[in-house]
Phi, psi and omega in degrees: 000315177303313175311312181289321175298325176291324175298313180301316179299310172307311177304318183298316180299319178298319183291318175298318180295323180292318178295319180296317178295323179290322172300322177288325176298320178292321180294320184299317180292326183287311183279335185108133188300316187291312181292321174297328185287318179299313184293319183294315184298321176293323176296313181291327179293314173296329177300323184297316176296318174300319184294319182292326182286323182294322184301305183294324177301316178298314178307308178301317182293321177296317181300313178300323180287321187276334187294327176290344179276346187286159180289166177287172182305160179301140186251027180210160176299319184288327181298325177296318176298318181295319175294324178294319176296325177294316176294331175286318176298315182301314180296316183295311184291323189286327178289325183289317175310301181308314184292312178297321181298313182300310181296325177308308184282326175297318181291323180299328182275315188285326185250042170287164184282127176226119175068225180247022179293127186263127185284153179269131183241143173222145185269335182207146177213104181296326176297315182294318182290327176292324177292311184280000169260318180290310185297317181289330174296314181295319178301315179292324178299319182290322179292321180295315180301316180298319186293313186296323178305309182294326179290310182297325175296317184293324188260001174290177185296142181281153179301150178301142181081005176292147173291144174247134176222127175269135178236121190231131180256151171209163179286108009226074180199169177252152175234128174250155180220131180243151175286152180278211186296329184284347179068022183229130174280134179282172180288160177228160176213117187307331179290345180270357184296129180219122181294343182283311190215009176204071184300333185255349180077041183283147190267106188285352169290340175271116183294341175297339177283343188297325183258002189289143178252120184250131179246101190302332182269005171079005177310128179247139173246127179236152175259126185298137180067019179239122178308135178231132175250129178264126176256117195245135176209182179217151177268338182217286181249181181287127169241187182207125178279113178250121181237076187305318187288343176259356181064043182225152173201146179205136181294148173249109188248133172304131179074010181225143176253117177251159189226150168208154176222149181202169183237109179291140186241353180225123176296167172300314181300321177289333180282333176297318178290318177302314187276344184071019186243102174294345178267359184305135168221145166283149176212167176251124171245160174263118189257029173223124182302118187238010178132189195290339179262015183302327187292337187260003185278093179217166172209158185264140176245128179241115182263127186214183180276164178298326180293319188285320183294321180296312178307313179297321181288325181294337182273352184268141179264146177291151184298323182302308181298322185294326186249007178228082180299137176292137180296153181290137176297138179294134178302145181282166179298324178296324180293315183300308179301324180296314183302313179303316185290329173297315180303314182296315176292000000 
């Protein structure tokens, strides 16, 4: 029913526009084409100014409406660089947009047809073409340079002593892995992947895997003001690690390990106070369409102090211990003799 109403409304709009155009033609015939054309030009030229004012008011209204919906300030050092780059881009493109739109509507008003004035036409201007080609090219070069600087910093080698966390995506959740007491992540082999007891395909022949900690739901714990390097991969299709609060994202590609590093600067508790939202959480989202369950692919990020992180790590059990129960101890000779005696009795 709603579809039929929509079709009817569109048809009605076309009919109204057609009738308006027919009315204009009839008025032009009655008043004379030239006189009507002058009046129409004058009305249209002033309409351009009114439309420009309405356009600017609409932009301001959208800005006022959207600002409360924007995310909080960046919670990482790289995020601050990103926000600076965003502001520079916004100011440069915004000023150019405002100027060009004003000139567009102003020219429509100023150069309206008046009397027998003939407009000046020219087919080519080398100077003008140089200006409108060179200035945008230089502006784009500056913006690209700022972006590349931030990108190279984010993907460069992490500082010495940075914490390493592996993030692996699969349809449709994240898996995170931490190094144990040895501080080294063990080797993996995709042929060893088993959803029952080896979801990352850890090679148990590598002793460095014995103390690694695997979090199946992808929850990440970070230490505030301590650099962290993410080693990113995928078990199936292309995913994307999206860390919007830290202004970071990186593709998770099957068979390839991608990397990025950053330093979180605001704890989860501090961000709750800043936002006034006690339910606030940092999160990892998948920013690449990866299938029908893409919408649900998220994980929680907790930024805390070193002491809180250490306490959390102490409560974790290695993935090897979780999936390889220790064999029961053999009974002692005294226990065996006691069992025999009870049986004989």
